[in-house]
GUKOLFI-573213 format. One record per atom (N, C-alpha, C): residue number from 0; residue in three letters; atom name; x, y, z. Coordinates in nm, 3 decimals. Layout:
// residues N
<seq:NUM; type:ALA; atom:CA; east:X; north:Y; up:Z>
...
// end
This chain:
// residues 113
<seq:0; type:MET; atom:N; east:0.084; north:-0.118; up:0.000>
<seq:0; type:MET; atom:CA; east:0.000; north:0.000; up:0.000>
<seq:0; type:MET; atom:C; east:0.089; north:0.125; up:0.000>
<seq:1; type:ARG; atom:N; east:0.047; north:0.224; up:-0.072>
<seq:1; type:ARG; atom:CA; east:0.126; north:0.347; up:-0.081>
<seq:1; type:ARG; atom:C; east:0.121; north:0.423; up:0.051>
<seq:2; type:SER; atom:N; east:0.229; north:0.495; up:0.078>
<seq:2; type:SER; atom:CA; east:0.238; north:0.568; up:0.205>
<seq:2; type:SER; atom:C; east:0.130; north:0.675; up:0.217>
<seq:3; type:SER; atom:N; east:0.094; north:0.739; up:0.105>
<seq:3; type:SER; atom:CA; east:-0.008; north:0.843; up:0.113>
<seq:3; type:SER; atom:C; east:-0.144; north:0.785; up:0.150>
<seq:4; type:ALA; atom:N; east:-0.175; north:0.667; up:0.102>
<seq:4; type:ALA; atom:CA; east:-0.302; north:0.603; up:0.137>
<seq:4; type:ALA; atom:C; east:-0.303; north:0.565; up:0.285>
<seq:5; type:ILE; atom:N; east:-0.191; north:0.519; up:0.335>
<seq:5; type:ILE; atom:CA; east:-0.181; north:0.483; up:0.477>
<seq:5; type:ILE; atom:C; east:-0.198; north:0.608; up:0.563>
<seq:6; type:ALA; atom:N; east:-0.124; north:0.713; up:0.528>
<seq:6; type:ALA; atom:CA; east:-0.130; north:0.836; up:0.606>
<seq:6; type:ALA; atom:C; east:-0.271; north:0.896; up:0.602>
<seq:7; type:ARG; atom:N; east:-0.333; north:0.893; up:0.487>
<seq:7; type:ARG; atom:CA; east:-0.468; north:0.948; up:0.472>
<seq:7; type:ARG; atom:C; east:-0.567; north:0.871; up:0.561>
<seq:8; type:ARG; atom:N; east:-0.554; north:0.740; up:0.566>
<seq:8; type:ARG; atom:CA; east:-0.645; north:0.658; up:0.646>
<seq:8; type:ARG; atom:C; east:-0.633; north:0.692; up:0.794>
<seq:9; type:TYR; atom:N; east:-0.510; north:0.703; up:0.844>
<seq:9; type:TYR; atom:CA; east:-0.492; north:0.736; up:0.985>
<seq:9; type:TYR; atom:C; east:-0.536; north:0.878; up:1.016>
<seq:10; type:ALA; atom:N; east:-0.510; north:0.972; up:0.924>
<seq:10; type:ALA; atom:CA; east:-0.552; north:1.111; up:0.945>
<seq:10; type:ALA; atom:C; east:-0.705; north:1.121; up:0.950>
<seq:11; type:LYS; atom:N; east:-0.772; north:1.047; up:0.862>
<seq:11; type:LYS; atom:CA; east:-0.919; north:1.047; up:0.861>
<seq:11; type:LYS; atom:C; east:-0.974; north:0.990; up:0.992>
<seq:12; type:ALA; atom:N; east:-0.912; north:0.885; up:1.041>
<seq:12; type:ALA; atom:CA; east:-0.958; north:0.825; up:1.166>
<seq:12; type:ALA; atom:C; east:-0.944; north:0.925; up:1.281>
<seq:13; type:LEU; atom:N; east:-0.832; north:0.995; up:1.286>
<seq:13; type:LEU; atom:CA; east:-0.810; north:1.091; up:1.393>
<seq:13; type:LEU; atom:C; east:-0.904; north:1.211; up:1.381>
<seq:14; type:ILE; atom:N; east:-0.931; north:1.257; up:1.260>
<seq:14; type:ILE; atom:CA; east:-1.021; north:1.372; up:1.244>
<seq:14; type:ILE; atom:C; east:-1.164; north:1.332; up:1.283>
<seq:15; type:LEU; atom:N; east:-1.203; north:1.209; up:1.258>
<seq:15; type:LEU; atom:CA; east:-1.335; north:1.163; up:1.301>
<seq:15; type:LEU; atom:C; east:-1.347; north:1.166; up:1.453>
<seq:16; type:ILE; atom:N; east:-1.241; north:1.126; up:1.520>
<seq:16; type:ILE; atom:CA; east:-1.241; north:1.132; up:1.667>
<seq:16; type:ILE; atom:C; east:-1.249; north:1.278; up:1.711>
<seq:17; type:GLY; atom:N; east:-1.173; north:1.364; up:1.644>
<seq:17; type:GLY; atom:CA; east:-1.173; north:1.507; up:1.677>
<seq:17; type:GLY; atom:C; east:-1.309; north:1.572; up:1.655>
<seq:18; type:LYS; atom:N; east:-1.378; north:1.533; up:1.548>
<seq:18; type:LYS; atom:CA; east:-1.514; north:1.584; up:1.525>
<seq:18; type:LYS; atom:C; east:-1.608; north:1.541; up:1.636>
<seq:19; type:GLU; atom:N; east:-1.595; north:1.414; up:1.673>
<seq:19; type:GLU; atom:CA; east:-1.685; north:1.356; up:1.772>
<seq:19; type:GLU; atom:C; east:-1.670; north:1.421; up:1.909>
<seq:20; type:ASP; atom:N; east:-1.545; north:1.442; up:1.952>
<seq:20; type:ASP; atom:CA; east:-1.525; north:1.498; up:2.086>
<seq:20; type:ASP; atom:C; east:-1.496; north:1.648; up:2.086>
<seq:21; type:GLY; atom:N; east:-1.495; north:1.711; up:1.967>
<seq:21; type:GLY; atom:CA; east:-1.477; north:1.855; up:1.958>
<seq:21; type:GLY; atom:C; east:-1.335; north:1.903; up:1.985>
<seq:22; type:LYS; atom:N; east:-1.237; north:1.815; up:1.973>
<seq:22; type:LYS; atom:CA; east:-1.099; north:1.852; up:2.003>
<seq:22; type:LYS; atom:C; east:-1.008; north:1.841; up:1.881>
<seq:23; type:ALA; atom:N; east:-1.064; north:1.861; up:1.763>
<seq:23; type:ALA; atom:CA; east:-0.985; north:1.848; up:1.640>
<seq:23; type:ALA; atom:C; east:-0.868; north:1.945; up:1.638>
<seq:24; type:GLU; atom:N; east:-0.889; north:2.069; up:1.685>
<seq:24; type:GLU; atom:CA; east:-0.780; north:2.168; up:1.687>
<seq:24; type:GLU; atom:C; east:-0.672; north:2.130; up:1.787>
<seq:25; type:THR; atom:N; east:-0.713; north:2.075; up:1.900>
<seq:25; type:THR; atom:CA; east:-0.616; north:2.030; up:2.001>
<seq:25; type:THR; atom:C; east:-0.528; north:1.921; up:1.942>
<seq:26; type:TYR; atom:N; east:-0.590; north:1.826; up:1.873>
<seq:26; type:TYR; atom:CA; east:-0.512; north:1.717; up:1.813>
<seq:26; type:TYR; atom:C; east:-0.419; north:1.769; up:1.705>
<seq:27; type:ARG; atom:N; east:-0.463; north:1.870; up:1.631>
<seq:27; type:ARG; atom:CA; east:-0.376; north:1.930; up:1.529>
<seq:27; type:ARG; atom:C; east:-0.252; north:1.990; up:1.595>
<seq:28; type:GLU; atom:N; east:-0.273; north:2.067; up:1.701>
<seq:28; type:GLU; atom:CA; east:-0.161; north:2.131; up:1.771>
<seq:28; type:GLU; atom:C; east:-0.065; north:2.026; up:1.828>
<seq:29; type:GLU; atom:N; east:-0.121; north:1.922; up:1.888>
<seq:29; type:GLU; atom:CA; east:-0.036; north:1.818; up:1.947>
<seq:29; type:GLU; atom:C; east:0.042; north:1.743; up:1.839>
<seq:30; type:LEU; atom:N; east:-0.023; north:1.712; up:1.731>
<seq:30; type:LEU; atom:CA; east:0.043; north:1.641; up:1.621>
<seq:30; type:LEU; atom:C; east:0.155; north:1.727; up:1.563>
<seq:31; type:ASN; atom:N; east:0.127; north:1.856; up:1.544>
<seq:31; type:ASN; atom:CA; east:0.229; north:1.947; up:1.493>
<seq:31; type:ASN; atom:C; east:0.346; north:1.963; up:1.590>
<seq:32; type:THR; atom:N; east:0.317; north:1.960; up:1.719>
<seq:32; type:THR; atom:CA; east:0.422; north:1.968; up:1.821>
<seq:32; type:THR; atom:C; east:0.514; north:1.846; up:1.814>
<seq:33; type:ILE; atom:N; east:0.453; north:1.729; up:1.802>
<seq:33; type:ILE; atom:CA; east:0.532; north:1.605; up:1.796>
<seq:33; type:ILE; atom:C; east:0.619; north:1.603; up:1.670>
<seq:34; type:VAL; atom:N; east:0.560; north:1.637; up:1.556>
<seq:34; type:VAL; atom:CA; east:0.636; north:1.639; up:1.430>
<seq:34; type:VAL; atom:C; east:0.744; north:1.748; up:1.436>
<seq:35; type:GLY; atom:N; east:0.711; north:1.862; up:1.493>
<seq:35; type:GLY; atom:CA; east:0.810; north:1.969; up:1.508>
<seq:35; type:GLY; atom:C; east:0.928; north:1.927; up:1.593>
<seq:36; type:LEU; atom:N; east:0.901; north:1.853; up:1.700>
<seq:36; type:LEU; atom:CA; east:1.009; north:1.803; up:1.785>
<seq:36; type:LEU; atom:C; east:1.097; north:1.706; up:1.707>
<seq:37; type:MET; atom:N; east:1.035; north:1.621; up:1.627>
<seq:37; type:MET; atom:CA; east:1.113; north:1.527; up:1.547>
<seq:37; type:MET; atom:C; east:1.194; north:1.599; up:1.439>
<seq:38; type:ASP; atom:N; east:1.143; north:1.711; up:1.390>
<seq:38; type:ASP; atom:CA; east:1.219; north:1.791; up:1.295>
<seq:38; type:ASP; atom:C; east:1.341; north:1.855; up:1.362>
<seq:39; type:GLN; atom:N; east:1.322; north:1.901; up:1.487>
<seq:39; type:GLN; atom:CA; east:1.431; north:1.964; up:1.561>
<seq:39; type:GLN; atom:C; east:1.533; north:1.863; up:1.609>
<seq:40; type:GLU; atom:N; east:1.486; north:1.744; up:1.641>
<seq:40; type:GLU; atom:CA; east:1.572; north:1.639; up:1.696>
<seq:40; type:GLU; atom:C; east:1.568; north:1.515; up:1.606>
<seq:41; type:PRO; atom:N; east:1.643; north:1.516; up:1.496>
<seq:41; type:PRO; atom:CA; east:1.639; north:1.401; up:1.405>
<seq:41; type:PRO; atom:C; east:1.679; north:1.269; up:1.472>
<seq:42; type:LEU; atom:N; east:1.761; north:1.275; up:1.576>
<seq:42; type:LEU; atom:CA; east:1.800; north:1.153; up:1.646>
<seq:42; type:LEU; atom:C; east:1.680; north:1.088; up:1.715>
<seq:43; type:LEU; atom:N; east:1.586; north:1.170; up:1.759>
<seq:43; type:LEU; atom:CA; east:1.465; north:1.115; up:1.821>
<seq:43; type:LEU; atom:C; east:1.387; north:1.034; up:1.718>
<seq:44; type:GLU; atom:N; east:1.367; north:1.091; up:1.602>
<seq:44; type:GLU; atom:CA; east:1.294; north:1.020; up:1.498>
<seq:44; type:GLU; atom:C; east:1.366; north:0.891; up:1.457>
<seq:45; type:GLN; atom:N; east:1.498; north:0.899; up:1.444>
<seq:45; type:GLN; atom:CA; east:1.575; north:0.780; up:1.407>
<seq:45; type:GLN; atom:C; east:1.568; north:0.674; up:1.515>
<seq:46; type:SER; atom:N; east:1.571; north:0.717; up:1.640>
<seq:46; type:SER; atom:CA; east:1.573; north:0.618; up:1.749>
<seq:46; type:SER; atom:C; east:1.439; north:0.547; up:1.764>
<seq:47; type:VAL; atom:N; east:1.328; north:0.612; up:1.730>
<seq:47; type:VAL; atom:CA; east:1.198; north:0.544; up:1.744>
<seq:47; type:VAL; atom:C; east:1.158; north:0.469; up:1.618>
<seq:48; type:SER; atom:N; east:1.219; north:0.500; up:1.505>
<seq:48; type:SER; atom:CA; east:1.180; north:0.434; up:1.381>
<seq:48; type:SER; atom:C; east:1.282; north:0.332; up:1.329>
<seq:49; type:ASN; atom:N; east:1.400; north:0.329; up:1.388>
<seq:49; type:ASN; atom:CA; east:1.505; north:0.238; up:1.343>
<seq:49; type:ASN; atom:C; east:1.482; north:0.097; up:1.398>
<seq:50; type:PRO; atom:N; east:1.455; north:0.000; up:1.311>
<seq:50; type:PRO; atom:CA; east:1.427; north:-0.136; up:1.358>
<seq:50; type:PRO; atom:C; east:1.549; north:-0.209; up:1.415>
<seq:51; type:LEU; atom:N; east:1.667; north:-0.149; up:1.403>
<seq:51; type:LEU; atom:CA; east:1.785; north:-0.212; up:1.460>
<seq:51; type:LEU; atom:C; east:1.786; north:-0.204; up:1.612>
<seq:52; type:PHE; atom:N; east:1.712; north:-0.107; up:1.665>
<seq:52; type:PHE; atom:CA; east:1.701; north:-0.094; up:1.810>
<seq:52; type:PHE; atom:C; east:1.588; north:-0.182; up:1.860>
<seq:53; type:ASN; atom:N; east:1.595; north:-0.219; up:1.985>
<seq:53; type:ASN; atom:CA; east:1.494; north:-0.301; up:2.051>
<seq:53; type:ASN; atom:C; east:1.358; north:-0.230; up:2.045>
<seq:54; type:ALA; atom:N; east:1.256; north:-0.302; up:1.998>
<seq:54; type:ALA; atom:CA; east:1.122; north:-0.243; up:1.982>
<seq:54; type:ALA; atom:C; east:1.065; north:-0.195; up:2.115>
<seq:55; type:LYS; atom:N; east:1.083; north:-0.272; up:2.220>
<seq:55; type:LYS; atom:CA; east:1.030; north:-0.233; up:2.351>
<seq:55; type:LYS; atom:C; east:1.097; north:-0.105; up:2.399>
<seq:56; type:GLY; atom:N; east:1.226; north:-0.096; up:2.381>
<seq:56; type:GLY; atom:CA; east:1.300; north:0.024; up:2.421>
<seq:56; type:GLY; atom:C; east:1.258; north:0.146; up:2.340>
<seq:57; type:ARG; atom:N; east:1.237; north:0.127; up:2.210>
<seq:57; type:ARG; atom:CA; east:1.193; north:0.237; up:2.124>
<seq:57; type:ARG; atom:C; east:1.054; north:0.284; up:2.166>
<seq:58; type:ARG; atom:N; east:0.966; north:0.190; up:2.197>
<seq:58; type:ARG; atom:CA; east:0.829; north:0.226; up:2.238>
<seq:58; type:ARG; atom:C; east:0.832; north:0.299; up:2.372>
<seq:59; type:ASN; atom:N; east:0.916; north:0.253; up:2.464>
<seq:59; type:ASN; atom:CA; east:0.928; north:0.318; up:2.594>
<seq:59; type:ASN; atom:C; east:0.981; north:0.460; up:2.579>
<seq:60; type:ALA; atom:N; east:1.078; north:0.478; up:2.490>
<seq:60; type:ALA; atom:CA; east:1.134; north:0.611; up:2.466>
<seq:60; type:ALA; atom:C; east:1.027; north:0.704; up:2.408>
<seq:61; type:LEU; atom:N; east:0.949; north:0.653; up:2.313>
<seq:61; type:LEU; atom:CA; east:0.842; north:0.732; up:2.253>
<seq:61; type:LEU; atom:C; east:0.736; north:0.767; up:2.357>
<seq:62; type:ALA; atom:N; east:0.701; north:0.671; up:2.440>
<seq:62; type:ALA; atom:CA; east:0.602; north:0.696; up:2.545>
<seq:62; type:ALA; atom:C; east:0.651; north:0.802; up:2.643>
<seq:63; type:ALA; atom:N; east:0.780; north:0.798; up:2.676>
<seq:63; type:ALA; atom:CA; east:0.838; north:0.897; up:2.767>
<seq:63; type:ALA; atom:C; east:0.833; north:1.037; up:2.705>
<seq:64; type:VAL; atom:N; east:0.862; north:1.047; up:2.577>
<seq:64; type:VAL; atom:CA; east:0.856; north:1.176; up:2.508>
<seq:64; type:VAL; atom:C; east:0.713; north:1.229; up:2.508>
<seq:65; type:LEU; atom:N; east:0.617; north:1.143; up:2.478>
<seq:65; type:LEU; atom:CA; east:0.477; north:1.184; up:2.475>
<seq:65; type:LEU; atom:C; east:0.430; north:1.229; up:2.614>
<seq:66; type:LYS; atom:N; east:0.478; north:1.160; up:2.716>
<seq:66; type:LYS; atom:CA; east:0.442; north:1.199; up:2.853>
<seq:66; type:LYS; atom:C; east:0.501; north:1.335; up:2.886>
<seq:67; type:LYS; atom:N; east:0.625; north:1.357; up:2.845>
<seq:67; type:LYS; atom:CA; east:0.691; north:1.485; up:2.871>
<seq:67; type:LYS; atom:C; east:0.621; north:1.599; up:2.797>
<seq:68; type:LEU; atom:N; east:0.570; north:1.571; up:2.677>
<seq:68; type:LEU; atom:CA; east:0.497; north:1.672; up:2.600>
<seq:68; type:LEU; atom:C; east:0.357; north:1.697; up:2.656>
<seq:69; type:ASP; atom:N; east:0.312; north:1.609; up:2.743>
<seq:69; type:ASP; atom:CA; east:0.181; north:1.619; up:2.807>
<seq:69; type:ASP; atom:C; east:0.068; north:1.625; up:2.703>
<seq:70; type:VAL; atom:N; east:0.071; north:1.531; up:2.610>
<seq:70; type:VAL; atom:CA; east:-0.033; north:1.524; up:2.508>
<seq:70; type:VAL; atom:C; east:-0.157; north:1.455; up:2.566>
<seq:71; type:SER; atom:N; east:-0.269; north:1.474; up:2.500>
<seq:71; type:SER; atom:CA; east:-0.394; north:1.412; up:2.544>
<seq:71; type:SER; atom:C; east:-0.385; north:1.260; up:2.536>
<seq:72; type:LYS; atom:N; east:-0.477; north:1.194; up:2.605>
<seq:72; type:LYS; atom:CA; east:-0.480; north:1.047; up:2.603>
<seq:72; type:LYS; atom:C; east:-0.504; north:0.995; up:2.462>
<seq:73; type:ILE; atom:N; east:-0.590; north:1.063; up:2.389>
<seq:73; type:ILE; atom:CA; east:-0.620; north:1.020; up:2.251>
<seq:73; type:ILE; atom:C; east:-0.493; north:1.029; up:2.166>
<seq:74; type:MET; atom:N; east:-0.421; north:1.140; up:2.175>
<seq:74; type:MET; atom:CA; east:-0.300; north:1.156; up:2.093>
<seq:74; type:MET; atom:C; east:-0.194; north:1.057; up:2.137>
<seq:75; type:ASN; atom:N; east:-0.181; north:1.036; up:2.266>
<seq:75; type:ASN; atom:CA; east:-0.085; north:0.938; up:2.316>
<seq:75; type:ASN; atom:C; east:-0.115; north:0.800; up:2.258>
<seq:76; type:SER; atom:N; east:-0.241; north:0.760; up:2.266>
<seq:76; type:SER; atom:CA; east:-0.281; north:0.629; up:2.214>
<seq:76; type:SER; atom:C; east:-0.262; north:0.623; up:2.063>
<seq:77; type:PHE; atom:N; east:-0.294; north:0.731; up:1.994>
<seq:77; type:PHE; atom:CA; east:-0.282; north:0.736; up:1.848>
<seq:77; type:PHE; atom:C; east:-0.137; north:0.717; up:1.803>
<seq:78; type:VAL; atom:N; east:-0.046; north:0.790; up:1.863>
<seq:78; type:VAL; atom:CA; east:0.095; north:0.781; up:1.823>
<seq:78; type:VAL; atom:C; east:0.152; north:0.644; up:1.859>
<seq:79; type:LEU; atom:N; east:0.116; north:0.593; up:1.974>
<seq:79; type:LEU; atom:CA; east:0.163; north:0.459; up:2.011>
<seq:79; type:LEU; atom:C; east:0.102; north:0.351; up:1.921>
<seq:80; type:LEU; atom:N; east:-0.021; north:0.372; up:1.875>
<seq:80; type:LEU; atom:CA; east:-0.082; north:0.280; up:1.779>
<seq:80; type:LEU; atom:C; east:-0.003; north:0.281; up:1.648>
<seq:81; type:LEU; atom:N; east:0.033; north:0.400; up:1.602>
<seq:81; type:LEU; atom:CA; east:0.117; north:0.409; up:1.481>
<seq:81; type:LEU; atom:C; east:0.246; north:0.330; up:1.500>
<seq:82; type:PHE; atom:N; east:0.306; north:0.345; up:1.618>
<seq:82; type:PHE; atom:CA; east:0.429; north:0.271; up:1.645>
<seq:82; type:PHE; atom:C; east:0.403; north:0.120; up:1.644>
<seq:83; type:ASP; atom:N; east:0.300; north:0.077; up:1.716>
<seq:83; type:ASP; atom:CA; east:0.271; north:-0.066; up:1.728>
<seq:83; type:ASP; atom:C; east:0.239; north:-0.130; up:1.593>
<seq:84; type:LYS; atom:N; east:0.178; north:-0.054; up:1.504>
<seq:84; type:LYS; atom:CA; east:0.142; north:-0.106; up:1.371>
<seq:84; type:LYS; atom:C; east:0.256; north:-0.089; up:1.271>
<seq:85; type:GLY; atom:N; east:0.371; north:-0.039; up:1.315>
<seq:85; type:GLY; atom:CA; east:0.484; north:-0.020; up:1.226>
<seq:85; type:GLY; atom:C; east:0.466; north:0.096; up:1.129>
<seq:86; type:ARG; atom:N; east:0.384; north:0.194; up:1.168>
<seq:86; type:ARG; atom:CA; east:0.353; north:0.307; up:1.082>
<seq:86; type:ARG; atom:C; east:0.408; north:0.440; up:1.133>
<seq:87; type:ILE; atom:N; east:0.494; north:0.436; up:1.233>
<seq:87; type:ILE; atom:CA; east:0.545; north:0.560; up:1.293>
<seq:87; type:ILE; atom:C; east:0.622; north:0.644; up:1.191>
<seq:88; type:LYS; atom:N; east:0.680; north:0.578; up:1.091>
<seq:88; type:LYS; atom:CA; east:0.754; north:0.653; up:0.990>
<seq:88; type:LYS; atom:C; east:0.663; north:0.739; up:0.904>
<seq:89; type:PHE; atom:N; east:0.532; north:0.716; up:0.911>
<seq:89; type:PHE; atom:CA; east:0.436; north:0.795; up:0.834>
<seq:89; type:PHE; atom:C; east:0.378; north:0.911; up:0.915>
<seq:90; type:LEU; atom:N; east:0.429; north:0.935; up:1.035>
<seq:90; type:LEU; atom:CA; east:0.373; north:1.037; up:1.123>
<seq:90; type:LEU; atom:C; east:0.369; north:1.175; up:1.056>
<seq:91; type:ARG; atom:N; east:0.474; north:1.211; up:0.988>
<seq:91; type:ARG; atom:CA; east:0.481; north:1.342; up:0.921>
<seq:91; type:ARG; atom:C; east:0.372; north:1.352; up:0.813>
<seq:92; type:ASP; atom:N; east:0.355; north:1.247; up:0.735>
<seq:92; type:ASP; atom:CA; east:0.250; north:1.246; up:0.631>
<seq:92; type:ASP; atom:C; east:0.111; north:1.250; up:0.693>
<seq:93; type:VAL; atom:N; east:0.092; north:1.177; up:0.802>
<seq:93; type:VAL; atom:CA; east:-0.036; north:1.179; up:0.872>
<seq:93; type:VAL; atom:C; east:-0.066; north:1.321; up:0.919>
<seq:94; type:SER; atom:N; east:0.035; north:1.388; up:0.972>
<seq:94; type:SER; atom:CA; east:0.018; north:1.525; up:1.019>
<seq:94; type:SER; atom:C; east:-0.021; north:1.618; up:0.905>
<seq:95; type:ASN; atom:N; east:0.044; north:1.602; up:0.790>
<seq:95; type:ASN; atom:CA; east:0.011; north:1.687; up:0.674>
<seq:95; type:ASN; atom:C; east:-0.133; north:1.667; up:0.630>
<seq:96; type:TYR; atom:N; east:-0.176; north:1.543; up:0.619>
<seq:96; type:TYR; atom:CA; east:-0.315; north:1.514; up:0.580>
<seq:96; type:TYR; atom:C; east:-0.412; north:1.562; up:0.687>
<seq:97; type:TYR; atom:N; east:-0.375; north:1.543; up:0.812>
<seq:97; type:TYR; atom:CA; east:-0.463; north:1.586; up:0.920>
<seq:97; type:TYR; atom:C; east:-0.483; north:1.738; up:0.915>
<seq:98; type:ASN; atom:N; east:-0.377; north:1.813; up:0.889>
<seq:98; type:ASN; atom:CA; east:-0.389; north:1.958; up:0.879>
<seq:98; type:ASN; atom:C; east:-0.486; north:1.999; up:0.768>
<seq:99; type:ILE; atom:N; east:-0.482; north:1.930; up:0.657>
<seq:99; type:ILE; atom:CA; east:-0.574; north:1.959; up:0.547>
<seq:99; type:ILE; atom:C; east:-0.718; north:1.930; up:0.590>
<seq:100; type:LEU; atom:N; east:-0.739; north:1.815; up:0.653>
<seq:100; type:LEU; atom:CA; east:-0.873; north:1.778; up:0.698>
<seq:100; type:LEU; atom:C; east:-0.925; north:1.872; up:0.807>
<seq:101; type:ALA; atom:N; east:-0.837; north:1.914; up:0.897>
<seq:101; type:ALA; atom:CA; east:-0.878; north:2.005; up:1.004>
<seq:101; type:ALA; atom:C; east:-0.914; north:2.142; up:0.946>
<seq:102; type:ASP; atom:N; east:-0.841; north:2.185; up:0.843>
<seq:102; type:ASP; atom:CA; east:-0.876; north:2.311; up:0.776>
<seq:102; type:ASP; atom:C; east:-1.013; north:2.300; up:0.712>
<seq:103; type:GLU; atom:N; east:-1.039; north:2.189; up:0.643>
<seq:103; type:GLU; atom:CA; east:-1.170; north:2.169; up:0.579>
<seq:103; type:GLU; atom:C; east:-1.281; north:2.169; up:0.683>
<seq:104; type:LEU; atom:N; east:-1.253; north:2.113; up:0.799>
<seq:104; type:LEU; atom:CA; east:-1.351; north:2.110; up:0.907>
<seq:104; type:LEU; atom:C; east:-1.386; north:2.252; up:0.952>
<seq:105; type:LYS; atom:N; east:-1.288; north:2.340; up:0.947>
<seq:105; type:LYS; atom:CA; east:-1.310; north:2.480; up:0.985>
<seq:105; type:LYS; atom:C; east:-1.363; north:2.564; up:0.869>
<seq:106; type:GLY; atom:N; east:-1.377; north:2.504; up:0.752>
<seq:106; type:GLY; atom:CA; east:-1.427; north:2.577; up:0.637>
<seq:106; type:GLY; atom:C; east:-1.318; north:2.643; up:0.554>
<seq:107; type:ILE; atom:N; east:-1.195; north:2.607; up:0.578>
<seq:107; type:ILE; atom:CA; east:-1.082; north:2.661; up:0.502>
<seq:107; type:ILE; atom:C; east:-1.046; north:2.561; up:0.395>
<seq:108; type:ILE; atom:N; east:-1.046; north:2.607; up:0.271>
<seq:108; type:ILE; atom:CA; east:-1.013; north:2.519; up:0.160>
<seq:108; type:ILE; atom:C; east:-0.884; north:2.567; up:0.097>
<seq:109; type:ARG; atom:N; east:-0.794; north:2.477; up:0.071>
<seq:109; type:ARG; atom:CA; east:-0.664; north:2.511; up:0.012>
<seq:109; type:ARG; atom:C; east:-0.673; north:2.500; up:-0.140>
<seq:110; type:ALA; atom:N; east:-0.602; north:2.587; up:-0.207>
<seq:110; type:ALA; atom:CA; east:-0.599; north:2.585; up:-0.353>
<seq:110; type:ALA; atom:C; east:-0.457; north:2.603; up:-0.401>
<seq:111; type:ASP; atom:N; east:-0.425; north:2.539; up:-0.511>
<seq:111; type:ASP; atom:CA; east:-0.295; north:2.554; up:-0.574>
<seq:111; type:ASP; atom:C; east:-0.313; north:2.638; up:-0.700>
<seq:112; type:LEU; atom:N; east:-0.225; north:2.734; up:-0.717>
<seq:112; type:LEU; atom:CA; east:-0.231; north:2.818; up:-0.837>
<seq:112; type:LEU; atom:C; east:-0.116; north:2.783; up:-0.931>
// end
């Protein structure tokens, strides 16, 4: 399956949860914070996505980072689900699709010229 299809599926699932509980903007901010941290700290992204490291240790490190960021329970579960399903490498793409969906939810439509 293509990475964009995978990312789109997870982003849609998260936006549905955000619509239901009214926290779509909160999830957007948290997702952007996590991706921003991984952009600032490339070693963090490598350490949680590199299969050469012990999976349990990588998951524990990711959980510790999420706890330190004080993200919501939904976001914590979502990111750990991505990790458990071997999809953590798509987090950046999920965030990009989620931002588009969250904009549409607010009535903002993007256009390319």
